[in-house]
ZADO-1210 file (C-alpha; in nm, 4 decimals, padded with zeros to 6 digits):
<atoms>
<atom x="-03.7587" y="-00.9158" z="-04.4081" code="MET" pos="1"/>
<atom x="-03.4641" y="-01.0600" z="-04.2103" code="LEU" pos="2"/>
<atom x="-03.2405" y="-00.7734" z="-04.3310" code="GLN" pos="3"/>
<atom x="-03.4759" y="-00.5263" z="-04.1642" code="ARG" pos="4"/>
<atom x="-03.4501" y="-00.7041" z="-03.8254" code="LEU" pos="5"/>
<atom x="-03.0703" y="-00.7241" z="-03.8177" code="LEU" pos="6"/>
<atom x="-02.8718" y="-00.4066" z="-03.7565" code="PRO" pos="7"/>
<atom x="-02.6493" y="-00.2759" z="-04.0318" code="SER" pos="8"/>
<atom x="-02.2929" y="-00.4016" z="-04.0587" code="ARG" pos="9"/>
<atom x="-02.1330" y="-00.0883" z="-03.8981" code="PRO" pos="10"/>
<atom x="-02.3714" y="-00.1122" z="-03.6039" code="VAL" pos="11"/>
<atom x="-02.2922" y="-00.4844" z="-03.5562" code="ARG" pos="12"/>
<atom x="-01.9187" y="-00.4090" z="-03.5708" code="LEU" pos="13"/>
<atom x="-01.9520" y="-00.1368" z="-03.3076" code="LEU" pos="14"/>
<atom x="-02.1542" y="-00.3724" z="-03.0866" code="ALA" pos="15"/>
<atom x="-01.8876" y="-00.6429" z="-03.1119" code="VAL" pos="16"/>
<atom x="-01.6049" y="-00.3960" z="-03.0379" code="VAL" pos="17"/>
<atom x="-01.7977" y="-00.2571" z="-02.7403" code="GLY" pos="18"/>
<atom x="-01.8624" y="-00.6042" z="-02.6035" code="LEU" pos="19"/>
<atom x="-01.4948" y="-00.6954" z="-02.6342" code="LEU" pos="20"/>
<atom x="-01.3962" y="-00.3751" z="-02.4548" code="ALA" pos="21"/>
<atom x="-01.6330" y="-00.4518" z="-02.1667" code="VAL" pos="22"/>
<atom x="-01.5031" y="-00.8078" z="-02.1399" code="LEU" pos="23"/>
<atom x="-01.1407" y="-00.6890" z="-02.1395" code="ALA" pos="24"/>
<atom x="-01.1814" y="-00.4526" z="-01.8427" code="VAL" pos="25"/>
<atom x="-01.2084" y="-00.7210" z="-01.5714" code="PRO" pos="26"/>
<atom x="-00.9004" y="-00.8880" z="-01.7158" code="ALA" pos="27"/>
<atom x="-00.7028" y="-00.5714" z="-01.6486" code="CYS" pos="28"/>
<atom x="-00.8166" y="-00.5708" z="-01.2877" code="GLY" pos="29"/>
<atom x="-00.6458" y="-00.3740" z="-01.0139" code="ASN" pos="30"/>
<atom x="-00.2828" y="-00.3401" z="-01.1095" code="SER" pos="31"/>
<atom x="-00.1768" y="-00.2529" z="-00.7551" code="GLU" pos="32"/>
<atom x="-00.0707" y="-00.6019" z="-00.6593" code="SER" pos="33"/>
<atom x="00.2041" y="-00.6332" z="-00.4031" code="SER" pos="34"/>
<atom x="00.4527" y="-00.7700" z="-00.6530" code="SER" pos="35"/>
<atom x="00.4102" y="-00.5182" z="-00.9346" code="SER" pos="36"/>
<atom x="00.3427" y="-00.1857" z="-00.7614" code="THR" pos="37"/>
<atom x="00.5797" y="00.0877" z="-00.8730" code="THR" pos="38"/>
<atom x="00.5948" y="00.3487" z="-00.6001" code="LEU" pos="39"/>
<atom x="00.6748" y="00.7158" z="-00.6414" code="PRO" pos="40"/>
<atom x="01.0287" y="00.8054" z="-00.5328" code="PRO" pos="41"/>
<atom x="01.0876" y="00.9606" z="-00.1896" code="VAL" pos="42"/>
<atom x="01.4008" y="01.1726" z="-00.1422" code="PRO" pos="43"/>
<atom x="01.6236" y="01.0420" z="00.1351" code="GLU" pos="44"/>
<atom x="01.6046" y="01.3890" z="00.2941" code="SER" pos="45"/>
<atom x="01.2316" y="01.3256" z="00.3685" code="ASP" pos="46"/>
<atom x="01.3168" y="01.0369" z="00.6038" code="TYR" pos="47"/>
<atom x="01.3376" y="01.0889" z="00.9814" code="VAL" pos="48"/>
<atom x="01.6619" y="00.9241" z="01.0960" code="ASP" pos="49"/>
<atom x="01.5979" y="00.6668" z="01.3699" code="GLN" pos="50"/>
<atom x="01.8993" y="00.4480" z="01.2934" code="THR" pos="51"/>
<atom x="02.0848" y="00.2932" z="01.5842" code="GLY" pos="52"/>
<atom x="01.7674" y="00.2435" z="01.7880" code="LYS" pos="53"/>
<atom x="01.6473" y="-00.1072" z="01.8686" code="ALA" pos="54"/>
<atom x="01.2825" y="00.0065" z="01.8960" code="GLU" pos="55"/>
<atom x="01.0838" y="00.3004" z="01.7584" code="ILE" pos="56"/>
<atom x="00.7190" y="00.4106" z="01.7532" code="THR" pos="57"/>
<atom x="00.5134" y="00.5366" z="01.4586" code="ILE" pos="58"/>
<atom x="00.1698" y="00.6837" z="01.5199" code="GLN" pos="59"/>
<atom x="-00.1302" y="00.6151" z="01.3011" code="ALA" pos="60"/>
<atom x="-00.3532" y="00.9197" z="01.3233" code="VAL" pos="61"/>
<atom x="-00.6549" y="00.9936" z="01.1138" code="ASP" pos="62"/>
<atom x="-00.5398" y="00.9378" z="00.7553" code="ASN" pos="63"/>
<atom x="-00.1624" y="00.9593" z="00.8086" code="SER" pos="64"/>
<atom x="00.1330" y="00.7920" z="00.9736" code="TYR" pos="65"/>
<atom x="00.3714" y="01.0021" z="01.1847" code="ARG" pos="66"/>
<atom x="00.6502" y="00.9918" z="01.0881" code="SER" pos="67"/>
<atom x="00.5575" y="00.8967" z="00.7340" code="GLN" pos="68"/>
<atom x="00.9114" y="00.8119" z="00.6207" code="TYR" pos="69"/>
<atom x="01.1560" y="00.6688" z="00.8728" code="THR" pos="70"/>
<atom x="01.5150" y="00.5512" z="00.8336" code="LYS" pos="71"/>
<atom x="01.5955" y="00.2533" z="01.0598" code="VAL" pos="72"/>
<atom x="01.8659" y="-00.0046" z="01.1225" code="SER" pos="73"/>
<atom x="01.8236" y="-00.3705" z="01.0238" code="PRO" pos="74"/>
<atom x="01.6152" y="-00.5697" z="01.2727" code="GLY" pos="75"/>
<atom x="01.4541" y="-00.2641" z="01.4372" code="THR" pos="76"/>
<atom x="01.1255" y="-00.3303" z="01.6179" code="LYS" pos="77"/>
<atom x="00.8642" y="-00.0793" z="01.5026" code="VAL" pos="78"/>
<atom x="00.5555" y="-00.0297" z="01.7166" code="THR" pos="79"/>
<atom x="00.2585" y="00.1287" z="01.5420" code="PHE" pos="80"/>
<atom x="00.0147" y="00.3053" z="01.7769" code="GLU" pos="81"/>
<atom x="-00.3364" y="00.3979" z="01.6631" code="ASN" pos="82"/>
<atom x="-00.3765" y="00.7486" z="01.8093" code="ARG" pos="83"/>
<atom x="-00.6649" y="00.8402" z="01.5795" code="GLY" pos="84"/>
<atom x="-01.0409" y="00.8213" z="01.6063" code="ARG" pos="85"/>
<atom x="-01.0740" y="00.5609" z="01.3307" code="ASN" pos="86"/>
<atom x="-00.9712" y="00.1985" z="01.2855" code="PRO" pos="87"/>
<atom x="-00.6614" y="00.1477" z="01.0713" code="HIS" pos="88"/>
<atom x="-00.4295" y="-00.1323" z="00.9618" code="ASN" pos="89"/>
<atom x="-00.0681" y="-00.1617" z="00.8519" code="VAL" pos="90"/>
<atom x="-00.0229" y="-00.3595" z="00.5313" code="ILE" pos="91"/>
<atom x="00.3134" y="-00.4431" z="00.3730" code="ALA" pos="92"/>
<atom x="00.3169" y="-00.3364" z="00.0076" code="VAL" pos="93"/>
<atom x="00.5628" y="-00.6152" z="-00.0700" code="GLN" pos="94"/>
<atom x="00.4169" y="-00.9361" z="00.0643" code="GLU" pos="95"/>
<atom x="00.6339" y="-01.1083" z="00.3228" code="GLY" pos="96"/>
<atom x="00.8394" y="-00.8071" z="00.4353" code="GLN" pos="97"/>
<atom x="00.6582" y="-00.8152" z="00.7701" code="PHE" pos="98"/>
<atom x="00.3417" y="-00.9563" z="00.9243" code="THR" pos="99"/>
<atom x="00.0538" y="-00.7161" z="00.8599" code="ASP" pos="100"/>
<atom x="-00.1306" y="-00.5548" z="01.1495" code="ILE" pos="101"/>
<atom x="-00.4995" y="-00.6226" z="01.0709" code="PRO" pos="102"/>
<atom x="-00.7830" y="-00.3780" z="01.1328" code="THR" pos="103"/>
<atom x="-00.9427" y="-00.5918" z="01.4047" code="ASP" pos="104"/>
<atom x="-00.6201" y="-00.5603" z="01.6083" code="LYS" pos="105"/>
<atom x="-00.5610" y="-00.1910" z="01.5304" code="PHE" pos="106"/>
<atom x="-00.8630" y="-00.0017" z="01.6607" code="GLN" pos="107"/>
<atom x="-00.8231" y="00.3408" z="01.8284" code="PRO" pos="108"/>
<atom x="-00.5891" y="00.2981" z="02.1247" code="GLY" pos="109"/>
<atom x="-00.4403" y="-00.0300" z="01.9970" code="ASP" pos="110"/>
<atom x="-00.0795" y="-00.0929" z="01.9015" code="SER" pos="111"/>
<atom x="00.1051" y="-00.3559" z="01.7038" code="GLY" pos="112"/>
<atom x="00.4729" y="-00.4309" z="01.6510" code="THR" pos="113"/>
<atom x="00.6670" y="-00.5482" z="01.3472" code="ILE" pos="114"/>
<atom x="01.0345" y="-00.6244" z="01.3014" code="THR" pos="115"/>
<atom x="01.1985" y="-00.4814" z="00.9907" code="VAL" pos="116"/>
<atom x="01.4074" y="-00.7084" z="00.7682" code="PRO" pos="117"/>
<atom x="01.7788" y="-00.7541" z="00.8295" code="ASP" pos="118"/>
<atom x="01.8613" y="-00.6563" z="00.4730" code="THR" pos="119"/>
<atom x="01.8900" y="-00.2922" z="00.3602" code="PRO" pos="120"/>
<atom x="01.6153" y="-00.1544" z="00.1368" code="GLY" pos="121"/>
<atom x="01.2732" y="00.0070" z="00.1415" code="GLU" pos="122"/>
<atom x="00.9823" y="-00.1346" z="00.3392" code="VAL" pos="123"/>
<atom x="00.6689" y="00.0435" z="00.2141" code="PRO" pos="124"/>
<atom x="00.3366" y="00.0047" z="00.3944" code="TYR" pos="125"/>
<atom x="-00.0129" y="00.1524" z="00.3858" code="TYR" pos="126"/>
<atom x="-00.3548" y="00.1504" z="00.5507" code="CYS" pos="127"/>
<atom x="-00.5960" y="-00.0234" z="00.3139" code="SER" pos="128"/>
<atom x="-00.8921" y="00.1614" z="00.4722" code="LEU" pos="129"/>
<atom x="-00.7500" y="00.5057" z="00.3964" code="HIS" pos="130"/>
<atom x="-00.5151" y="00.4575" z="00.1046" code="GLY" pos="131"/>
<atom x="-00.3544" y="00.2389" z="-00.1570" code="THR" pos="132"/>
<atom x="00.0088" y="00.1308" z="-00.1902" code="PRO" pos="133"/>
<atom x="00.0705" y="00.4495" z="-00.3951" code="ARG" pos="134"/>
<atom x="-00.1358" y="00.7220" z="-00.2251" code="ALA" pos="135"/>
<atom x="-00.3313" y="00.8214" z="00.0816" code="GLY" pos="136"/>
<atom x="-00.2295" y="00.6797" z="00.4178" code="MET" pos="137"/>
<atom x="00.1133" y="00.5468" z="00.3215" code="VAL" pos="138"/>
<atom x="00.4553" y="00.5223" z="00.4821" code="GLY" pos="139"/>
<atom x="00.7968" y="00.3741" z="00.4281" code="ARG" pos="140"/>
<atom x="01.0818" y="00.2462" z="00.6330" code="LEU" pos="141"/>
<atom x="01.4264" y="00.2785" z="00.4810" code="LEU" pos="142"/>
<atom x="01.6462" y="00.0056" z="00.6261" code="VAL" pos="143"/>
<atom x="02.0127" y="00.1097" z="00.6102" code="VAL" pos="144"/>
<atom x="02.3212" y="-00.0774" z="00.7237" code="ALA" pos="145"/>
<atom x="02.4685" y="00.0548" z="01.0461" code="ASP" pos="146"/>
<atom x="02.7759" y="00.2670" z="00.9955" code="LYS" pos="147"/>
</atoms>
């Protein structure tokens, strides 16, 4: 009688495997953490050259930054202006590269300023409302040593 109530061995095995698969998914989580995100390459020719300037402005419009890729000198002050109809934010992909500009301080018409690091390298950023570190509303600063 008990044999009739219990599923067959193959069915039990499938149930166990399915349960383990479901339990494993949350452990994988969102792999786009700030420390492990691998970004697609951007050719240097796609960057707008703003080197030698102490201050520059980048516009956040609806679902894009203009210019999206900007080459700057170390220590440049970058002002982001929200020229769109929607709220945005500016989030550093690599934690600690600059202080994020949060959504509550970056509504339409608002602006916020960051200072890029003094060391050469890429400074990727994104709007978490309209993108991810890898796609959507993304941008990068390429900090290059002055010539």
